[in-house]
C-alpha positions in Angstrom: 14.8 12.0 -9.2 13.6 9.7 -6.5 10.6 10.6 -4.4 11.4 10.1 -0.7 8.7 8.6 1.4 6.6 10.9 3.5 5.2 8.2 6.1 7.4 8.3 9.2 6.2 5.0 10.8 5.6 1.7 9.3 7.0 -0.8 6.9 7.7 -0.7 3.2 8.1 -3.3 0.4 10.4 -3.2 -2.8 7.2 -3.1 -4.9 6.4 0.2 -3.2 3.5 -0.9 -0.8 3.4 0.5 2.8 2.2 -1.1 6.0 1.3 0.9 9.1 0.7 -1.4 12.1 -1.5 -0.6 14.9 -1.9 -3.6 17.3 -3.0 -6.6 15.4 -4.2 -4.5 12.4 -2.3 -3.2 9.5 -3.2 -0.6 7.0 -1.8 -1.3 3.5 -1.5 1.2 0.6 0.8 2.3 -2.1 3.7 4.8 -1.6 4.1 8.2 -2.9 6.8 6.8 -5.2 4.3 4.4 -6.7 1.6 7.0 -7.2 4.0 9.3 -8.9 5.2 6.5 -11.2 1.5 5.6 -12.2 0.4 9.3 -12.8 -3.2 10.4 -12.5 -5.3 7.4 -10.9 -8.7 7.2 -12.5 -9.9 3.9 -10.9 -9.2 1.5 -8.2 -10.4 -2.0 -7.6 -10.4 -2.6 -3.8 -10.5 -5.9 -2.0 -13.7 -7.3 -0.3 -14.0 -7.3 3.4 -13.3 -10.8 5.1 -11.1 -11.8 2.2 -8.3 -14.2 3.5 -5.0 -13.0 1.9 -1.5 -14.3 2.0 1.6 -12.1 1.8 2.4 -11.4 -1.9 -1.4 -11.9 -2.9 -2.9 -9.3 -5.1 -5.4 -7.1 -3.1 -6.1 -4.3 -5.5 -5.5 -3.0 -8.9 -5.0 0.8 -9.5 -5.6 2.2 -13.0 -4.1 5.4 -14.2 -4.1 7.3 -17.4 -0.6 5.8 -18.1 -0.8 2.2 -16.7 -2.5 -0.4 -14.5 -0.7 -1.5 -11.4 -1.3 -4.3 -9.1 -1.0 -3.9 -5.4 0.2 -6.9 -3.5 -0.4 -7.4 0.3 2.9 -7.2 2.2 1.3 -9.3 5.0 -1.1 -12.2 5.4 -4.3 -12.2 7.2 -8.2 -11.2 6.9 -9.2 -8.1 5.3 -11.2 -6.2 8.1 -11.9 -2.9 6.3 -11.4 -1.3 3.0 -11.2 2.4 2.1 -14.6 2.8 0.3 -13.7 6.6 -0.3 -11.3 5.3 -3.1 -14.1 4.0 -5.1 -15.7 7.5 -5.3 -12.5 9.4 -5.3 -9.5 7.4 -6.7 -7.4 10.5 -7.0 -6.9 10.3 -3.2 -4.1 7.9 -4.2 -2.4 10.9 -5.9 -3.1 13.5 -3.3 -2.6 11.5 -0.1 -1.1 8.1 -0.9 0.4 7.3 2.4 -2.4 8.7 4.7 -6.0 9.2 3.3 -5.5 6.6 0.5 -5.0 3.5 2.5 -6.5 0.6 0.6 -7.2 -2.1 3.1 -7.0 -2.8 6.9 -5.8 -6.5 7.5 -5.8 -8.4 10.7 -2.2 -9.8 10.8 -2.0 -13.5 10.9 1.7 -13.6 11.5 3.6 -10.6 12.7 7.1 -12.3 11.9 6.5 -11.4 8.2 7.1 -7.7 9.2 10.8 -8.7 9.8 11.0 -9.2 5.9 10.0 -5.6 5.2 12.0 -2.3 5.1 11.7 0.5 7.6 11.5 4.1 6.3 15.3 4.7 6.4 15.9 1.5 4.4 13.0 2.3 2.0 14.4 5.7 1.3 17.9 4.2 0.6 16.2 1.7 -1.8 14.6 4.5 -3.6 17.9 6.4 -3.9 19.7 3.5 -5.3 17.2 3.7 -8.3 
């Protein structure tokens, strides 16, 4: 059974990352569907602040009891902040994947890339296609 996304605003990728845009900044994380597939998260490798990333670049690695999953940045730009709470409490990915467990805040270099991402309705439809 598909897990429907709980975040009401923002954008999504087919590889189950979410982007929530606020002005020129975008918070990036993994979706509830992704955390459910991974299982209990035990470690997350977060990016460095001031890292320059392109859309599609790996920005984090999430390790669970079942697997290791790479997190790709859906957008290009400069990492302006990271969620340090994930280093101490990686289980936030399981308990609050689309809210408290954001991974990085990125200053968007090209907003037109958002046109290539899905909105919530399109992402939910994508999940139901299985």
